[in-house]
TITOR-76587 format. One record per residue (C-alpha): residue in three letters; x, y, z; residue number from 1. Coordinates in steps of 0.1 Angstrom, whole numbers, plus 5000, padded with zeros to 4 digits. Example, Ala and Ser with C-alpha at 12.3 -4.5 7.8 and 13.67 -1.06 7.14 Angstrom:
// residues 2
SITE   pagu     px     py     pz   lotor
SITE    ala   5123   4955   5078       1
SITE    ser   5137   4989   5071       2
//
This chain:
// residues 202
SITE   pagu     px     py     pz   lotor
SITE    met   2286   5867   6680       1
SITE    thr   2253   5878   6667       2
SITE    ser   2220   5864   6674       3
SITE    val   2187   5871   6660       4
SITE    ser   2176   5906   6657       5
SITE    thr   2140   5915   6663       6
SITE    ala   2133   5944   6634       7
SITE    pro   2106   5973   6641       8
SITE    asp   2083   5951   6627       9
SITE    gly   2085   5931   6663      10
SITE    val   2099   5901   6642      11
SITE    pro   2129   5881   6650      12
SITE    arg   2152   5874   6620      13
SITE    cys   2187   5866   6612      14
SITE    pro   2207   5894   6613      15
SITE    trp   2216   5895   6577      16
SITE    gly   2176   5900   6571      17
SITE    met   2170   5927   6593      18
SITE    glu   2142   5951   6584      19
SITE    ser   2154   5985   6572      20
SITE    glu   2147   6015   6545      21
SITE    lys   2178   6001   6525      22
SITE    met   2178   5966   6529      23
SITE    ala   2140   5957   6523      24
SITE    asp   2153   5936   6497      25
SITE    tyr   2176   5913   6523      26
SITE    arg   2142   5912   6544      27
SITE    thr   2122   5899   6516      28
SITE    tyr   2144   5876   6503      29
SITE    his   2152   5861   6540      30
SITE    asp   2115   5857   6548      31
SITE    thr   2102   5845   6517      32
SITE    glu   2130   5823   6499      33
SITE    trp   2163   5819   6513      34
SITE    gly   2165   5783   6528      35
SITE    leu   2136   5768   6513      36
SITE    pro   2140   5737   6492      37
SITE    val   2150   5742   6456      38
SITE    his   2142   5719   6431      39
SITE    gly   2150   5715   6392      40
SITE    asp   2177   5716   6368      41
SITE    asp   2171   5753   6354      42
SITE    ala   2163   5766   6391      43
SITE    leu   2193   5752   6404      44
SITE    phe   2215   5763   6376      45
SITE    glu   2204   5802   6384      46
SITE    arg   2213   5797   6421      47
SITE    met   2249   5782   6412      48
SITE    ser   2252   5807   6384      49
SITE    leu   2241   5840   6409      50
SITE    glu   2261   5824   6437      51
SITE    ala   2292   5826   6411      52
SITE    phe   2285   5858   6402      53
SITE    gln   2284   5870   6440      54
SITE    ser   2320   5855   6449      55
SITE    gly   2338   5886   6456      56
SITE    leu   2309   5909   6462      57
SITE    ser   2280   5914   6486      58
SITE    trp   2244   5892   6476      59
SITE    ile   2228   5923   6475      60
SITE    thr   2247   5934   6445      61
SITE    ile   2234   5904   6429      62
SITE    leu   2199   5907   6446      63
SITE    arg   2193   5941   6430      64
SITE    arg   2204   5927   6397      65
SITE    arg   2186   5892   6393      66
SITE    glu   2157   5901   6371      67
SITE    gly   2186   5919   6348      68
SITE    phe   2208   5887   6351      69
SITE    arg   2175   5869   6341      70
SITE    ala   2169   5888   6309      71
SITE    ala   2203   5884   6300      72
SITE    phe   2207   5847   6305      73
SITE    ala   2173   5837   6289      74
SITE    asp   2160   5830   6327      75
SITE    phe   2187   5805   6328      76
SITE    arg   2171   5780   6307      77
SITE    ile   2198   5755   6303      78
SITE    glu   2194   5747   6269      79
SITE    ala   2192   5783   6260      80
SITE    val   2223   5796   6275      81
SITE    ala   2247   5762   6267      82
SITE    arg   2242   5776   6232      83
SITE    phe   2253   5814   6236      84
SITE    thr   2282   5824   6209      85
SITE    asp   2312   5841   6215      86
SITE    ala   2292   5871   6203      87
SITE    asp   2270   5864   6232      88
SITE    ala   2293   5866   6255      89
SITE    glu   2304   5899   6241      90
SITE    arg   2272   5911   6241      91
SITE    leu   2273   5905   6280      92
SITE    leu   2300   5922   6286      93
SITE    thr   2280   5954   6276      94
SITE    asp   2252   5947   6293      95
SITE    ala   2251   5970   6324      96
SITE    arg   2220   5950   6341      97
SITE    ile   2246   5921   6351      98
SITE    ile   2281   5923   6365      99
SITE    arg   2301   5922   6336     100
SITE    asn   2331   5899   6345     101
SITE    arg   2348   5882   6319     102
SITE    ala   2357   5846   6335     103
SITE    lys   2323   5848   6354     104
SITE    ile   2301   5850   6321     105
SITE    ala   2322   5824   6304     106
SITE    ala   2318   5800   6336     107
SITE    val   2281   5804   6332     108
SITE    ile   2280   5792   6298     109
SITE    asn   2305   5768   6299     110
SITE    asn   2286   5751   6334     111
SITE    ala   2256   5754   6305     112
SITE    arg   2271   5735   6285     113
SITE    val   2284   5711   6313     114
SITE    ala   2246   5711   6324     115
SITE    ala   2228   5706   6291     116
SITE    gly   2252   5673   6287     117
SITE    leu   2236   5659   6318     118
SITE    glu   2204   5636   6320     119
SITE    pro   2171   5658   6330     120
SITE    gly   2168   5658   6366     121
SITE    glu   2207   5645   6372     122
SITE    leu   2223   5681   6384     123
SITE    asp   2190   5679   6407     124
SITE    arg   2199   5646   6422     125
SITE    leu   2238   5654   6417     126
SITE    ile   2235   5685   6441     127
SITE    trp   2208   5671   6466     128
SITE    ser   2229   5638   6471     129
SITE    tyr   2256   5660   6490     130
SITE    ala   2225   5675   6513     131
SITE    pro   2237   5661   6550     132
SITE    glu   2212   5642   6572     133
SITE    arg   2185   5665   6584     134
SITE    gly   2191   5673   6622     135
SITE    ala   2226   5663   6622     136
SITE    arg   2237   5693   6637     137
SITE    pro   2221   5714   6659     138
SITE    ala   2204   5749   6652     139
SITE    pro   2225   5776   6649     140
SITE    arg   2223   5798   6680     141
SITE    thr   2249   5828   6667     142
SITE    leu   2263   5834   6634     143
SITE    ala   2295   5825   6647     144
SITE    asp   2282   5791   6646     145
SITE    leu   2280   5792   6610     146
SITE    ala   2312   5778   6588     147
SITE    pro   2320   5790   6552     148
SITE    val   2325   5754   6541     149
SITE    thr   2315   5722   6551     150
SITE    pro   2328   5685   6542     151
SITE    glu   2299   5682   6521     152
SITE    ser   2301   5716   6502     153
SITE    thr   2339   5705   6497     154
SITE    ala   2326   5672   6481     155
SITE    leu   2300   5689   6458     156
SITE    ala   2325   5711   6448     157
SITE    lys   2351   5685   6437     158
SITE    asp   2325   5665   6422     159
SITE    leu   2311   5698   6400     160
SITE    lys   2347   5705   6391     161
SITE    lys   2352   5669   6378     162
SITE    arg   2325   5673   6358     163
SITE    gly   2338   5706   6342     164
SITE    phe   2317   5729   6359     165
SITE    arg   2338   5762   6364     166
SITE    phe   2336   5789   6396     167
SITE    val   2323   5760   6420     168
SITE    gly   2344   5763   6449     169
SITE    pro   2334   5749   6482     170
SITE    thr   2327   5781   6496     171
SITE    thr   2306   5791   6465     172
SITE    ala   2287   5755   6467     173
SITE    tyr   2279   5758   6506     174
SITE    ala   2259   5791   6495     175
SITE    thr   2240   5774   6466     176
SITE    met   2235   5750   6495     177
SITE    gln   2222   5772   6521     178
SITE    ala   2201   5792   6495     179
SITE    cys   2186   5764   6481     180
SITE    gly   2176   5746   6513     181
SITE    leu   2200   5719   6513     182
SITE    val   2207   5729   6546     183
SITE    asn   2187   5751   6574     184
SITE    asp   2212   5779   6585     185
SITE    his   2184   5803   6597     186
SITE    leu   2193   5808   6633     187
SITE    ala   2173   5788   6659     188
SITE    asp   2152   5816   6671     189
SITE    cys   2145   5831   6637     190
SITE    his   2108   5831   6628     191
SITE    val   2116   5815   6591     192
SITE    arg   2135   5784   6605     193
SITE    asp   2102   5763   6611     194
SITE    ala   2088   5770   6582     195
SITE    val   2119   5760   6562     196
SITE    glu   2121   5727   6583     197
SITE    ala   2085   5722   6572     198
SITE    ala   2090   5727   6539     199
SITE    ala   2120   5701   6534     200
SITE    glu   2100   5675   6554     201
SITE    gly   2068   5681   6530     202
//
């Protein structure tokens, strides 16, 4: 069981957000982004896409390539990615700025086309409809308290797949829920947890 850790700057964080020279990217992402509420179809599409690319890899691998992903995928604008052709898919397979995985690239383009067929704001409403009730569970005190899959993420994944989305299994769906603030999985003593709660209430 791993509880919060105090970094050299004296700030208690979730262990994965620890400050170190090699992991400063994680620290910044942990402190300023992870768990804060994300809204907007394009913004949520980006998070879904990046979590799909992360499948089987470490998140830091994706995080350090995020700007490359944004450039390669038209800033994850749904309407733009939905227009990608087979030639674009082949181009992406040669783009060293991203993870060059044919199945994941095809899934992102497919998902953009599915999302483009929804009404404006519908993807946002769909994803957020699976957010569990705030305060329905105690704040996790250790990493052992965090499950990789929940009933809500399983239901969200099932709904997304039914609509035609790909690479959206329960684990990927839950990682998206964590990253986008549908749940607050900062540990109880982490310095960011209260800020995330306040942002969710506001």
